[in-house]
N, C-alpha and C positions, 0 to 999 in steps of 0.2 A: 504494499499499500504506500505509494508515493516514495518508494525506496525506504520505508520504515517498517518497523514492527507496529502493527495495529492492536490496540486492546479494546475489547468490546464486552458489552452486556447485550446478550442477544445479538441483534443486528445494529446496535447503537455503538458507534466508535466514540470512545472518550479519551484516548490518549494515543500518541504516536512517539516512538523513540527511533533514532536513526540506526540503519544497519551498519553503516561504516564506522570504524573505530575512531577515526579522526573528527567525526561530528558528535557534538555533545548537547544539542538543543532538544528538549523535551517539549512536545506540543500537548496542550491540555484543553479539552472542551469543557466549559463551565456555563453555568446559568449567567445570564446578563448581570444579575446582582452579584454573584460570586466573582465574576470577571472584574467588575469594578473593585471589589475588595482586594483581589489578588494584585491588581495593577498598581496599588498603593505600596506594595512591597518591593524592596530592593531586589534587583535581578529578574523581575517579571516584566515582560513588555507585551504589547499587543502582537498577535500573530501578524506576519508581514503580509499575508493575503486573505486570512480568514477571520480577522478581528471582529468584523460586524456580526459573525455567526457565534461569537462567544469564545473563540479560541485565544489562548496566550501561549507564549513561549518563555522558556526559561533554560538556562544552560546547567548542566550537572557536570562539574569538574572534578568534584572530590566526594568522599564518603559523607562529609559534612553537609554537602548540598541535598543529599537524599532526604534527610529529616525535614528540611526546609520545604520540600515540595510534596511530602507524603500527604499533608492535609488537603492540599488541592486535588491530588489523585484520588483521595477517598471521596471528596465532595463530587468530583466529576463522575466516579463510579456510581455512587448513590444517585446522583441526578439522571444518569443514563438508565439505571435500574427503574427509577420512578416513571421515566418516560416510557420505557419498555412495558411496565405494568399498566400505564394508562392506554397504550395501544391495544393491550389484550382485553381490556373491559369493554 
């Protein structure tokens, strides 16, 4: 998917991580409210092409960065699951 690993809940894509070792940018799909919150944090920026759809980017350069982005990954996964549940209803 776009030269990246795609992470899904059902058919809902909520995150993408690059396949190439030299790339370090994680893409996360958030609700628009969560996107606003995430963009207030250092190191989080609007996605270069899909910002209007709720996507943000952040680099993961070290183990310390993982903890910083886990809350946003959890929010993205929960949101994707919620949307998936709504589609089934």
